[in-house]
N, C-alpha and C positions, 0 to 999 in steps of 0.2 A: 505493499500498499504507499503510497507515492507519501509527500509532508501535504501536512490537510485536508486529505485526505480521510478524516478520522473516525468514518461511516457511511460508505460508496451507497449504502442501501437505503439510507434515510432521506425522507422528503418526497416531492413531487418532479415530474422533470425539467420545471421551472428552475428547483430548487437546485438539480442536481448541474446546471448548465452555470448557474451561479457560482458554487463550489469548483464546478471544472476550471472557470475565469480565475477563479482565485488564484488555483494551485497552479496553473498557466503561468501566471506572474509574479510564483515566490522568488523569494532569493533570500537562501540560506546569510549571506554574511551580512546583508541588513538585517536580519530579522535576528543576528547579533547584538548588532548596536541598539535597534529598539528595546531590545530587551534589558539593556542596559540602563538608556533615556526614560524609560518608564516603570523603572524603581521594581523589578520583578525578583529580585533575591528576597531570602530569607529575612522577615520581620520588616521588608520594604512596603510602601502601600501597593503595591502592583504584584506582591508576593501571589506564585504561582498562574500568573498570566505564560500564553506563549505564541509566540510571534511569527511567522511566515516571511515576514519582509516586501509587503508592497507597498507604494506608499497612498495616501488619502488621493491622490487626483485619480492613480486607477482604480480606485475601491469608488468613485462618486461616477464613472464612467459607468463600473458593471451593475452600479443603484440604478442606475437611470434608465438602465437599460432592461433593466427588469424590474420595475414600476408595478408590473399587473400581477407580481407573485402574491400567494395571500398569506394573509397575517398567522398562518399555521407555519408556513414555509418560513417568514419572517421570524417566527419565534425559535425554530429549530436553529437559526444562526446565532440567534442572541445566547441562547443556550450551548453553545459550542465552547469549547476550551481556547479555541482560538479567538484573537483579540482581533483580527480581519475579516473575520468570520462576522464576529456582534459588530466593529463598526459599522459593516457594511447592512446587515442589518438594522439597524438606527438610522443610516443614510436612507434608504428606502423606505422608513417610515416618514421621515421629513419630506420627499419629493412627494410619498402619498397624500401627505396630510398638507402639500400647496394646492393640489390638483382637487381636491375631495370636495364634497357640498357638505353641508352641517352637522347631517347625518352621521354620514362617513368620519366626518373630523370626531366627534366624539366616540366614534368605535376606537379608532385610534388613539386618542387620551386614557382612555379608559386601557387598551392594551400596553399604551406607554409606560404607567402607573404600574399596572398589575405584573408587569417586564421590567422597572426601575432598578430592581437590583442588577439586573444584568450590567450598567450601564456604569462597571466596576474598576474606572479609569479615568482620570483629568478630561481625555479628547472624546473617550463617550461622550459623560453629558457635555459637552462643551458645543460639539456639531447638533446637538436635538433639545436639548432643556428648553432654552427660550423659540428653538424655530416649531416647536410640539407644544410644548405647556403652556411658554408665554404667553405663544400664537392666540392659544385657545383662552386664557384668562383673562386676558387684558382688556375686555369689557363682563368682566363675571366674576363672582365670589371667590376671592385666592386664599381661601382661609387653610386648605390644602399646602399653599406656599410655607405658610408660618409653624404648620406641624411637622414638614421637611426641615426647615433650621433647628429647628429642637430635637429633632434626632440624633439617635448613637450612633448612627454611619455615617464617615465621614462625605460619600456620594450623592446622601438626602440632603446632606446639607449645601452640597457645591449646585447641585439643582436645584433648590431655593433662592438662591441670590445670582444665580446664571438666569434662572427663566426671567429673573427680571429685565435682563438685558432690552426684550423685546417692548418692555414699558418704557426703557429708557429712550429708546429710538424714537418713541414717540411724545417723549419730551412728559413724561409721567413719572415722576421722580419717587411719591411717598412711599410706597413699598420697597426699592431700593434702600430707602432711608432708613424704615422700621425694622428690614430684614438684617439691613448691615449690624444693625445696634444690637440685634439679637445675637449675631455673630462677633459681635465687637472682639470681644477676650476670646475669643478659638484660638485652641494651641498650633492645631494644624495649619502649616506652609500652605496647603492649599485652597484651605479657605480665603486664610489670611491673601494670600495672592487675588484670590477669584472677590475677594470683597472690595479691595483695595482697585482693584480692575475696574469693576462694576464704578465706584465712586468716581474714578477720573473719565468713564466715561459719561457718566452726570455733573461731570465738571466740564467736561467737552461743548455740551448743549448749553448748560446753562454752571456759569462758574460760583454765581452769589450763591448757588445754593449745596455745593462746595464749597467754599467758603462758609459758609452758615454751618454746617455739620463740622468740619475741623476746627471751628474757633471753642467749640464747646464739646470736643472728643480728643482733640489733636495731641493730648497729653495719656492719654489712656489707650490709645490707639496701638497694638504692636509694630514694633517697625517696620516689618516686611510688610503692612498693609499700608501704613502710612509712604510708605516711600512710591508704591505702586501708586497711590492713589493725588500724591502730588506732582508725578510726572510731568505733566504741563505747564505746570504753574510758573509763574517767575521764579528768576534765582533770589531776588529778595523772599518771595512769599516761600519758595523751599526752605530757605534757612531759617523763616521764624519756625515751623513748623516742627523742624530736626531739631531746634534747638531746644529739647524739651528736658 
């Protein structure tokens, strides 16, 4: 059995085509590099993840080509041990969501939440959370994001803040600010970076809102989060906030 073909009998004809396309583009040398980059060693956040060595653009091409695959096929991809299978699955969900009507979007969001535990590395979260959950919730009740923000799961917490990127794009900052406050003292580097990133994106669209947040909280913000949030500010303002 070739690398990436963990179960040649699983799923439909479309799923087999997806797996074949992924397998044909696998690269062992890249897989080794990706395993290090995504922290897969014992005790690291990506422990136990396996890579095939595909570039993201290659996975996007495959995902777009097979957007008509069923959710059961996507589930097979998401429950694979291979990172690229899971990422391709999430990308298919994103492309499905973009072209779906409201009824289908609701099903996709439900499916996404039921399988969110398979979004178990930062790129999997960042490629899908705002594009599915964020887009769906922009004009709906957002209590699920607050539940996720208080979760013990690192990936749930990252989903909660990254989902607000869609709100930020639409200049709706309230939930980004509230969730940032919940995650303000989170000790995990990946959450500090994500919150700082979203605060920076908010500041790109409305610097006054970022300054207002920083003026209240900058002394308690972890340094990593703070550095990310102030990247686009003037040197003078950066010095002010870093001199705590």
